C-alpha positions as CSV (number, residue, x, y, z in Angstrom):
1,X,74.7,-154.3,153.7
2,X,71.1,-154.0,155.1
3,X,68.4,-156.6,154.5
4,X,66.5,-155.0,151.7
5,X,69.7,-154.0,149.9
6,X,71.0,-157.6,150.3
7,X,67.7,-159.0,148.9
8,X,68.1,-156.6,146.0
9,X,71.4,-157.8,145.0
10,X,70.5,-161.3,145.4
11,X,67.3,-160.7,142.9
12,X,69.8,-158.9,140.6
13,X,72.2,-161.7,140.6
14,X,69.3,-164.3,139.7
15,X,68.2,-161.8,137.1
16,X,71.7,-161.9,135.5
17,X,72.2,-165.8,135.9
18,X,68.8,-167.4,136.1
19,X,70.0,-169.6,139.1
20,X,72.3,-169.3,142.0
21,X,73.5,-171.9,144.9
22,X,73.6,-170.9,148.6
23,X,77.2,-171.1,148.8
24,X,77.9,-168.9,145.9
25,X,75.4,-166.2,147.3
26,X,77.0,-166.3,150.6
27,X,80.3,-165.4,149.1
28,X,79.1,-162.8,146.8
29,X,77.1,-161.1,149.5
30,X,79.7,-161.6,152.3
31,X,77.2,-163.3,154.7
32,X,76.6,-166.7,156.3
33,X,75.2,-169.6,154.6
34,X,72.2,-169.4,157.1
35,X,71.5,-165.8,156.3
36,X,71.3,-166.8,152.5
37,X,69.0,-169.6,153.3
38,X,66.7,-167.4,155.3
39,X,66.8,-164.7,152.6
40,X,65.9,-167.1,149.8
41,X,63.0,-168.5,151.8
42,X,61.5,-165.1,152.5
43,X,61.9,-164.1,148.8
44,X,60.4,-167.3,148.0
45,X,57.4,-166.7,150.4
46,X,56.8,-163.3,148.3
47,X,57.1,-165.4,145.0
48,X,60.2,-163.4,143.9
49,X,62.2,-166.6,143.5
50,X,61.8,-170.2,143.3
51,X,63.7,-172.3,145.9
52,X,65.6,-175.4,144.8
53,X,67.7,-178.0,146.5
54,X,70.7,-176.0,147.5
55,X,69.9,-172.6,146.0
56,X,67.3,-170.9,143.9
57,X,65.9,-170.0,140.2
58,X,64.7,-167.2,138.8
59,X,61.0,-166.6,139.0
60,X,58.9,-164.6,136.3
61,X,59.0,-161.2,138.3
62,X,62.7,-161.0,139.1
63,X,63.8,-159.3,135.8
64,X,61.5,-156.2,137.0
65,X,62.1,-155.8,140.8
66,X,59.0,-154.6,142.5
67,X,59.5,-151.0,143.5
68,X,60.2,-151.5,147.3
69,X,63.2,-153.4,146.5
70,X,64.3,-150.9,144.0
71,X,64.6,-148.0,146.6
72,X,68.0,-149.3,147.9
73,X,70.0,-149.0,144.6
74,X,71.7,-145.9,143.9
75,X,69.8,-144.2,146.7
76,X,72.0,-141.0,147.1
77,X,72.2,-140.7,143.4
78,X,68.4,-140.6,143.1
79,X,68.0,-138.3,145.9
80,X,70.4,-135.7,144.0
81,X,68.8,-136.3,140.8
82,X,65.2,-135.9,142.3
83,X,66.1,-132.4,143.9
84,X,67.7,-131.2,140.8
85,X,64.7,-132.2,138.6
86,X,62.2,-130.8,141.0
87,X,64.2,-127.5,141.0
88,X,63.5,-127.2,137.2
89,X,59.5,-126.9,137.8
90,X,58.3,-123.4,138.1
91,X,55.3,-122.7,140.7
92,X,51.8,-122.9,139.1
93,X,53.0,-125.6,136.4
94,X,51.1,-128.9,135.5
95,X,53.6,-131.7,135.7
96,X,53.2,-135.3,134.6
97,X,55.0,-138.0,136.9
98,X,55.1,-141.5,135.8
99,X,56.1,-144.4,138.4
100,X,59.2,-145.5,139.6
101,X,61.9,-144.7,142.6
102,X,63.4,-141.6,141.1
103,X,60.2,-140.3,140.2
104,X,58.8,-140.9,143.5
105,X,61.7,-139.0,145.0
106,X,60.8,-136.1,142.7
107,X,57.2,-135.8,144.1
108,X,58.5,-136.1,147.5
109,X,60.6,-132.9,146.6
110,X,58.0,-131.1,144.9
111,X,55.6,-131.7,148.1
112,X,58.4,-130.5,150.3
113,X,59.5,-127.2,148.5
114,X,58.8,-124.1,150.6
115,X,57.8,-122.0,147.7
116,X,55.0,-124.3,146.8
117,X,53.7,-125.1,150.4
118,X,53.7,-121.1,151.1
119,X,52.0,-120.3,147.6
120,X,49.5,-117.4,148.3
121,X,46.8,-118.3,145.6
122,X,45.7,-122.1,146.6
123,X,47.0,-124.2,144.3
124,X,50.6,-124.2,143.6
125,X,51.2,-127.2,141.5
126,X,49.0,-129.6,139.4
127,X,50.5,-133.1,139.1
128,X,49.2,-135.8,136.5
129,X,50.4,-139.2,137.6
130,X,49.8,-142.8,136.6
131,X,51.5,-144.0,140.0
132,X,49.2,-144.9,142.6
133,X,52.0,-144.5,145.2
134,X,52.8,-140.8,144.1
135,X,49.2,-139.9,144.1
136,X,48.9,-141.3,147.7
137,X,51.7,-139.1,149.0
138,X,50.6,-136.0,147.1
139,X,47.0,-136.3,148.0
140,X,47.6,-134.9,151.6
141,X,49.2,-131.6,150.3
142,X,46.5,-129.0,149.9
143,X,48.4,-126.9,147.6
144,X,49.1,-129.8,145.1
145,X,46.2,-130.6,142.7
146,X,46.6,-134.5,142.0
147,X,44.9,-135.8,138.8
148,X,45.2,-139.7,138.8
149,X,44.8,-141.5,135.4
150,X,42.7,-144.7,135.4
151,X,44.4,-148.0,134.1
152,X,45.4,-151.5,135.3
153,X,48.0,-151.4,138.3
154,X,51.3,-153.1,137.6
155,X,52.6,-154.7,141.0
156,X,56.1,-154.1,140.4
157,X,56.0,-150.4,139.6
158,X,52.7,-149.3,141.0
159,X,51.8,-147.7,137.6
160,X,48.6,-147.5,135.9
161,X,48.5,-148.6,132.5
162,X,46.2,-149.6,129.3
163,X,43.7,-147.7,127.5
164,X,41.9,-146.0,130.3
165,X,45.5,-144.3,131.3
166,X,46.4,-143.2,127.7
167,X,43.0,-141.8,126.8
168,X,42.9,-139.6,129.8
169,X,46.6,-138.4,129.0
170,X,45.7,-137.5,125.6
171,X,43.2,-135.0,126.6
172,X,45.5,-133.1,128.8
173,X,48.0,-130.4,128.2
174,X,51.2,-130.5,130.5
175,X,54.1,-128.3,131.1
176,X,56.5,-130.9,132.0
177,X,56.7,-134.7,131.9
178,X,59.2,-135.8,134.3
179,X,59.8,-139.6,133.4
180,X,61.7,-142.3,135.0
181,X,62.9,-144.9,132.6
182,X,64.7,-148.2,132.6
183,X,67.3,-147.5,130.1
184,X,68.4,-144.4,128.1
185,X,70.8,-144.5,125.0
186,X,71.5,-141.9,122.4
187,X,70.8,-144.2,119.7
188,X,67.5,-145.9,121.2
189,X,66.1,-143.1,123.3
190,X,64.3,-143.6,126.7
191,X,63.0,-147.3,127.0
192,X,60.9,-149.4,129.4
193,X,60.8,-153.1,130.2
194,X,57.0,-153.2,130.0
195,X,55.2,-152.2,126.8
196,X,52.4,-151.2,128.8
197,X,54.2,-148.7,131.0
198,X,56.1,-147.5,127.8
199,X,52.8,-146.8,125.9
200,X,51.2,-144.8,129.0
201,X,54.7,-142.9,129.5
202,X,54.9,-142.1,125.7
203,X,51.6,-140.6,126.0
204,X,52.5,-138.2,128.7
205,X,55.8,-137.2,127.0
206,X,53.5,-136.3,124.0
207,X,51.2,-134.0,125.7
208,X,54.4,-132.0,127.6
209,X,55.8,-128.9,126.7
210,X,59.0,-130.2,127.8
211,X,60.3,-133.6,128.7
212,X,62.6,-134.3,131.6
213,X,64.2,-137.8,132.0
214,X,65.5,-138.6,135.4
215,X,67.9,-141.8,135.4
216,X,71.0,-142.5,137.4
217,X,74.2,-143.4,135.7
218,X,73.7,-147.2,135.6
219,X,70.7,-147.0,133.2
220,X,72.7,-144.9,130.5
221,X,74.1,-146.3,127.5
222,X,71.5,-149.6,127.8
223,X,68.3,-150.2,126.1
224,X,65.0,-151.9,127.2
225,X,62.2,-153.6,125.3
226,X,60.0,-150.9,124.5
227,X,60.5,-147.3,123.6
228,X,59.1,-144.5,125.4
229,X,60.6,-141.5,123.5
230,X,63.2,-140.9,121.0
231,X,66.3,-139.1,122.2
232,X,65.4,-136.0,120.1
233,X,61.9,-135.6,122.1
234,X,63.9,-135.2,125.5
235,X,64.9,-131.7,126.6
236,X,66.9,-132.5,129.7
237,X,68.3,-135.6,131.3
238,X,69.1,-135.1,134.9
239,X,71.5,-137.7,136.0
240,X,74.5,-138.1,138.2
241,X,78.3,-137.2,138.3
242,X,79.2,-140.7,137.3
243,X,77.4,-140.4,133.8
244,X,80.2,-141.1,131.0
245,X,81.5,-137.9,129.3
246,X,81.2,-139.5,125.9
247,X,77.7,-140.2,126.5
248,X,77.0,-136.8,127.7
249,X,78.5,-135.4,124.5
250,X,76.4,-137.6,122.4
251,X,73.3,-136.4,123.8
252,X,74.4,-132.9,123.9
253,X,75.0,-133.0,120.2
254,X,71.4,-134.3,119.9
255,X,69.9,-131.2,121.7
256,X,69.6,-132.9,125.1
257,X,70.8,-130.8,128.0
258,X,72.5,-132.9,130.6
259,X,72.7,-132.0,134.4
260,X,74.8,-134.0,136.6
261,X,73.6,-133.9,139.9
């Protein structure tokens, strides 16, 4: 288990339990007490947890891990999901991308698609995003027109939210909205932890001809605080092979095409 993967797991445990002792963490992670203490000290320095005598307690941001600590989770699955989702986009399209680890992978897949890079007519793709990390990666691609919303940046996801973001999105037309979500359930639809992110993502979905949700199987069958869009508004779910058959059938009966990458 690498350092970032270990930190991610430690923060996940804290998110579930609220507190943890050094000895318990060492046993769960399979590392030494000294390693856990060093990990806790570093995460406390970054204000991701609060050290206590003999352990650590949850800090205010641990429920929604910063993007840089989410990248190790389901990494292989997210890469396959991203490649499959990027393959659904036709050259010349206008694509909306929100923030998140999976959508960041989708942006990289789009940026390196040979048919787009070799497009003979200048702009091969227009990407509208409220994620500043995605905009940063795509801005150097001359064949991708990158449009960035305004808004207030959320440190955990690099997403721009608020009235500036939603106002701009409401004036655009998108061929696709490719959305990463915190949870997706047939009954509750696609949901996010933060209501500001959900509002911006909802505005993106409403302006799209086709809504594609990208979510690994660990997010399926769960719900988060704020709805992004209802199940019936989603055309395609791209997930991994571990997605439960029963849930896939439920989504199919509601008109959602499910691709298991």
